[in-house]
C-alpha positions, 0 to 999 in steps of 0.5 A: 533838277530836271524832269523826264518821263515822270521822273525827277532828278534831284541832288542831295548832298552832292549826289544826283538821284533819279526819283519817281513817285506818285506825288507831284514832281515839284513836291518831290523836288521841294522835299529833296531840297529840304533834305539837302538843306538839313544834311548840309546844316548837319554837316556844318555842325559835325564836319568830321562825320561821314555822309552816311552818318549825317544821313542817319542823324537827319533821318533821326531828327526828321523822325523825332519831328514826326513823332512829336507832331503825331503826339501833338495831333493826338493831344489836340484830337483828345481835346476836341473829343472832350469839347464835343461831349 
């Protein structure tokens, strides 16, 4: 993973990608590493799937995680609201 002119090159599932973002470049590298790891673990579980299908499964799993966290946050916010009344 290299940095150049506000860009960062990352490798995800064997493919290099040049990314630019508003976040810290090290943070982007960290995210790319985690996505790569999830794709590789998914590929181990489903070795016959094409890369694009692995990416779809990873995206669905990440969205599921995010939705569950949002629901948990909403529940906690409701509990805090009830306690302050």
